[in-house]
The first five atom37 places (N, CA, C, CB, O) and aatype in JSON, in Angstrom:
{
  "aatype": [20, 20, 20, 20, 20, 20, 20, 20, 20, 20, 20, 20, 20, 20, 20, 20, 20, 20, 20, 20, 20, 20, 20, 20, 20, 20, 20, 20, 20, 20, 20, 20, 20, 20, 20, 20, 20, 20, 20, 20, 20, 20, 20, 20, 20, 20, 20, 20, 20, 20, 20, 20, 20, 20, 20, 20, 20, 20],
  "atom_mask": [
    [1, 1, 1, 1, 1],
    [1, 1, 1, 1, 1],
    [1, 1, 1, 1, 1],
    [1, 1, 1, 1, 1],
    [1, 1, 1, 1, 1],
    [1, 1, 1, 1, 1],
    [1, 1, 1, 1, 1],
    [1, 1, 1, 1, 1],
    [1, 1, 1, 1, 1],
    [1, 1, 1, 1, 1],
    [1, 1, 1, 1, 1],
    [1, 1, 1, 1, 1],
    [1, 1, 1, 1, 1],
    [1, 1, 1, 1, 1],
    [1, 1, 1, 1, 1],
    [1, 1, 1, 1, 1],
    [1, 1, 1, 1, 1],
    [1, 1, 1, 1, 1],
    [1, 1, 1, 1, 1],
    [1, 1, 1, 1, 1],
    [1, 1, 1, 1, 1],
    [1, 1, 1, 1, 1],
    [1, 1, 1, 1, 1],
    [1, 1, 1, 1, 1],
    [1, 1, 1, 1, 1],
    [1, 1, 1, 1, 1],
    [1, 1, 1, 1, 1],
    [1, 1, 1, 1, 1],
    [1, 1, 1, 1, 1],
    [1, 1, 1, 1, 1],
    [1, 1, 1, 1, 1],
    [1, 1, 1, 1, 1],
    [1, 1, 1, 1, 1],
    [1, 1, 1, 1, 1],
    [1, 1, 1, 1, 1],
    [1, 1, 1, 1, 1],
    [1, 1, 1, 1, 1],
    [1, 1, 1, 1, 1],
    [1, 1, 1, 1, 1],
    [1, 1, 1, 1, 1],
    [1, 1, 1, 1, 1],
    [1, 1, 1, 1, 1],
    [1, 1, 1, 1, 1],
    [1, 1, 1, 1, 1],
    [1, 1, 1, 1, 1],
    [1, 1, 1, 1, 1],
    [1, 1, 1, 1, 1],
    [1, 1, 1, 1, 1],
    [1, 1, 1, 1, 1],
    [1, 1, 1, 1, 1],
    [1, 1, 1, 1, 1],
    [1, 1, 1, 1, 1],
    [1, 1, 1, 1, 1],
    [1, 1, 1, 1, 1],
    [1, 1, 1, 1, 1],
    [1, 1, 1, 1, 1],
    [1, 1, 1, 1, 1],
    [1, 1, 1, 1, 1]
  ],
  "atom_positions": [
    [[28.14, 32.56, 40.87], [26.86, 32.21, 40.29], [26.27, 30.97, 40.96], [27.0, 31.97, 38.8], [25.06, 30.92, 41.21]],
    [[27.08, 29.98, 41.26], [26.54, 28.8, 41.93], [26.1, 29.13, 43.35], [27.59, 27.68, 41.95], [25.17, 28.51, 43.87]],
    [[26.76, 30.1, 43.96], [26.35, 30.51, 45.3], [24.96, 31.1, 45.26], [27.35, 31.54, 45.89], [24.14, 30.84, 46.14]],
    [[24.68, 31.89, 44.24], [23.37, 32.51, 44.09], [22.29, 31.45, 43.89], [23.38, 33.5, 42.91], [21.2, 31.55, 44.45]],
    [[22.58, 30.43, 43.09], [21.63, 29.35, 42.84], [21.37, 28.58, 44.12], [22.14, 28.4, 41.74], [20.23, 28.21, 44.41]],
    [[22.42, 28.32, 44.91], [22.27, 27.6, 46.18], [21.41, 28.4, 47.15], [23.64, 27.31, 46.8], [20.55, 27.85, 47.83]],
    [[21.64, 29.72, 47.19], [20.86, 30.56, 48.09], [19.38, 30.55, 47.71], [21.4, 31.99, 48.08], [18.51, 30.52, 48.57]],
    [[19.11, 30.58, 46.41], [17.72, 30.54, 45.97], [17.07, 29.22, 46.36], [17.63, 30.74, 44.45], [15.91, 29.19, 46.76]],
    [[17.83, 28.12, 46.24], [17.31, 26.81, 46.64], [17.02, 26.76, 48.13], [18.28, 25.71, 46.27], [16.0, 26.22, 48.56]],
    [[17.94, 27.32, 48.92], [17.75, 27.35, 50.37], [16.54, 28.21, 50.73], [19.01, 27.89, 51.08], [15.74, 27.82, 51.57]],
    [[16.41, 29.36, 50.08], [15.26, 30.22, 50.34], [13.96, 29.52, 50.0], [15.38, 31.52, 49.54], [12.98, 29.62, 50.74]],
    [[13.95, 28.8, 48.88], [12.73, 28.09, 48.48], [12.42, 26.98, 49.49], [12.89, 27.5, 47.06], [11.26, 26.79, 49.87]],
    [[13.45, 26.24, 49.9], [13.24, 25.19, 50.9], [12.72, 25.77, 52.21], [14.54, 24.41, 51.15], [11.82, 25.22, 52.83]],
    [[13.29, 26.89, 52.6], [12.88, 27.53, 53.85], [11.44, 28.02, 53.75], [13.83, 28.69, 54.21], [10.67, 27.89, 54.7]],
    [[11.08, 28.58, 52.61], [9.7, 29.05, 52.43], [8.72, 27.88, 52.47], [9.56, 29.8, 51.1], [7.65, 27.99, 53.06]],
    [[9.08, 26.77, 51.85], [8.21, 25.6, 51.87], [8.05, 25.07, 53.28], [8.77, 24.5, 50.96], [6.96, 24.66, 53.68]],
    [[9.14, 25.08, 54.05], [9.08, 24.61, 55.43], [8.2, 25.55, 56.26], [10.49, 24.52, 56.04], [7.41, 25.09, 57.09]],
    [[8.34, 26.85, 56.04], [7.52, 27.81, 56.77], [6.05, 27.64, 56.43], [7.96, 29.24, 56.46], [5.19, 27.74, 57.31]],
    [[5.74, 27.38, 55.18], [4.35, 27.14, 54.77], [3.81, 25.91, 55.5], [4.25, 26.95, 53.23], [2.68, 25.91, 55.98]],
    [[4.63, 24.86, 55.58], [4.2, 23.65, 56.28], [3.95, 23.9, 57.75], [5.23, 22.57, 56.12], [2.96, 23.41, 58.31]],
    [[4.84, 24.65, 58.38], [4.7, 24.95, 59.81], [3.44, 25.79, 60.05], [5.95, 25.67, 60.34], [2.68, 25.52, 60.97]],
    [[3.25, 26.81, 59.23], [2.08, 27.67, 59.4], [0.78, 26.9, 59.15], [2.16, 28.86, 58.46], [-0.23, 27.15, 59.8]],
    [[0.81, 25.98, 58.2], [-0.37, 25.15, 57.94], [-0.68, 24.28, 59.15], [-0.16, 24.27, 56.68], [-1.83, 24.14, 59.55]],
    [[0.37, 23.69, 59.73], [0.18, 22.85, 60.92], [-0.38, 23.67, 62.08], [1.5, 22.19, 61.32], [-1.27, 23.21, 62.79]],
    [[0.14, 24.87, 62.27], [-0.36, 25.75, 63.33], [-1.84, 26.07, 63.11], [0.46, 27.06, 63.4], [-2.63, 26.07, 64.04]],
    [[-2.18, 26.33, 61.87], [-3.57, 26.64, 61.53], [-4.49, 25.46, 61.86], [-3.69, 27.01, 60.05], [-5.58, 25.65, 62.41]],
    [[-4.06, 24.26, 61.52], [-4.87, 23.06, 61.77], [-5.07, 22.86, 63.27], [-4.21, 21.82, 61.14], [-6.18, 22.58, 63.72]],
    [[-3.99, 23.0, 64.03], [-4.07, 22.82, 65.48], [-4.96, 23.89, 66.09], [-2.66, 22.85, 66.11], [-5.75, 23.61, 66.99]],
    [[-4.84, 25.11, 65.61], [-5.67, 26.21, 66.13], [-7.15, 25.93, 65.88], [-5.27, 27.54, 65.48], [-7.98, 26.17, 66.76]],
    [[-7.46, 25.43, 64.71], [-8.86, 25.13, 64.39], [-9.39, 24.03, 65.3], [-8.99, 24.71, 62.91], [-10.52, 24.11, 65.79]],
    [[-8.59, 22.99, 65.52], [-9.02, 21.9, 66.41], [-9.25, 22.41, 67.82], [-7.98, 20.78, 66.43], [-10.24, 22.05, 68.46]],
    [[-8.33, 23.24, 68.32], [-8.49, 23.78, 69.67], [-9.74, 24.64, 69.78], [-7.26, 24.6, 70.06], [-10.47, 24.57, 70.77]],
    [[-9.99, 25.45, 68.77], [-11.18, 26.3, 68.77], [-12.45, 25.44, 68.8], [-11.2, 27.24, 67.55], [-13.39, 25.76, 69.52]],
    [[-12.46, 24.37, 68.02], [-13.63, 23.48, 68.01], [-13.82, 22.82, 69.37], [-13.47, 22.4, 66.93], [-14.95, 22.72, 69.85]],
    [[-12.73, 22.38, 69.98], [-12.85, 21.73, 71.3], [-13.33, 22.71, 72.36], [-11.5, 21.14, 71.73], [-14.15, 22.36, 73.21]],
    [[-12.82, 23.94, 72.31], [-13.28, 24.95, 73.27], [-14.76, 25.25, 73.09], [-12.47, 26.23, 73.14], [-15.49, 25.44, 74.06]],
    [[-15.18, 25.29, 71.85], [-16.6, 25.54, 71.56], [-17.46, 24.4, 72.1], [-16.81, 25.7, 70.04], [-18.52, 24.65, 72.67]],
    [[-17.01, 23.17, 71.92], [-17.75, 22.02, 72.43], [-17.82, 22.06, 73.95], [-17.11, 20.71, 71.95], [-18.88, 21.79, 74.53]],
    [[-16.71, 22.38, 74.6], [-16.71, 22.45, 76.05], [-17.64, 23.54, 76.56], [-15.29, 22.7, 76.57], [-18.33, 23.37, 77.56]],
    [[-17.66, 24.66, 75.85], [-18.55, 25.76, 76.23], [-20.02, 25.32, 76.13], [-18.3, 26.98, 75.34], [-20.83, 25.62, 77.01]],
    [[-20.34, 24.61, 75.06], [-21.72, 24.12, 74.89], [-22.08, 23.13, 75.99], [-21.89, 23.46, 73.51], [-23.18, 23.17, 76.53]],
    [[-21.14, 22.23, 76.34], [-21.4, 21.26, 77.4], [-21.62, 21.97, 78.73], [-20.23, 20.27, 77.52], [-22.53, 21.62, 79.48]],
    [[-20.8, 22.97, 79.02], [-20.95, 23.71, 80.27], [-22.27, 24.45, 80.32], [-19.81, 24.69, 80.46], [-22.9, 24.54, 81.38]],
    [[-22.7, 24.99, 79.19], [-24.0, 25.67, 79.15], [-25.12, 24.69, 79.44], [-24.21, 26.35, 77.8], [-26.06, 25.0, 80.17]],
    [[-25.04, 23.49, 78.86], [-26.08, 22.47, 79.09], [-26.09, 22.05, 80.55], [-25.86, 21.25, 78.18], [-27.16, 21.88, 81.13]],
    [[-24.92, 21.88, 81.14], [-24.85, 21.5, 82.54], [-25.45, 22.59, 83.42], [-23.4, 21.22, 82.96], [-26.15, 22.31, 84.39]],
    [[-25.17, 23.84, 83.06], [-25.73, 24.97, 83.81], [-27.24, 25.0, 83.71], [-25.16, 26.28, 83.31], [-27.91, 25.32, 84.69]],
    [[-27.79, 24.68, 82.55], [-29.24, 24.65, 82.38], [-29.85, 23.55, 83.23], [-29.6, 24.46, 80.9], [-30.9, 23.74, 83.82]],
    [[-29.19, 22.39, 83.29], [-29.71, 21.29, 84.09], [-29.71, 21.66, 85.57], [-28.87, 20.01, 83.87], [-30.67, 21.36, 86.29]],
    [[-28.65, 22.31, 86.02], [-28.57, 22.72, 87.42], [-29.68, 23.73, 87.73], [-27.18, 23.32, 87.75], [-30.32, 23.64, 88.77]],
    [[-29.89, 24.67, 86.83], [-30.94, 25.66, 87.03], [-32.33, 25.0, 87.08], [-30.9, 26.72, 85.91], [-33.17, 25.37, 87.9]],
    [[-32.56, 24.03, 86.21], [-33.87, 23.32, 86.21], [-34.07, 22.57, 87.51], [-33.96, 22.34, 85.01], [-35.17, 22.58, 88.06]],
    [[-33.0, 21.92, 88.01], [-33.11, 21.18, 89.26], [-33.39, 22.12, 90.42], [-31.83, 20.38, 89.53], [-34.18, 21.79, 91.31]],
    [[-32.76, 23.27, 90.42], [-32.98, 24.24, 91.49], [-34.4, 24.78, 91.46], [-31.98, 25.38, 91.37], [-34.97, 25.04, 92.51]],
    [[-34.97, 24.96, 90.28], [-36.34, 25.46, 90.17], [-37.34, 24.44, 90.7], [-36.67, 25.81, 88.7], [-38.32, 24.82, 91.35]],
    [[-37.11, 23.16, 90.45], [-38.05, 22.14, 90.9], [-37.97, 21.95, 92.41], [-37.78, 20.81, 90.19], [-38.95, 21.55, 93.04]],
    [[-36.83, 22.23, 93.0], [-36.66, 22.1, 94.44], [-37.3, 23.26, 95.2], [-35.19, 22.0, 94.79], [-37.67, 23.1, 96.36]],
    [[-37.43, 24.39, 94.58], [-37.95, 25.58, 95.26], [-39.42, 25.52, 95.5], [-37.64, 26.81, 94.48], [-40.0, 26.45, 96.06]]
  ]
}
């Protein structure tokens, strides 16, 4: 009986740890997605500036 109680405690601890790890992964994924989005916007703006400069030179 004590073995069963210990196993339940271990399972609960393991589940809590997994929840923490998955939460951390989710947070990091969201940050990376935001940074990629920002970089994409910056690259688009740079591309627009280059296109405008090329039009004025023509």
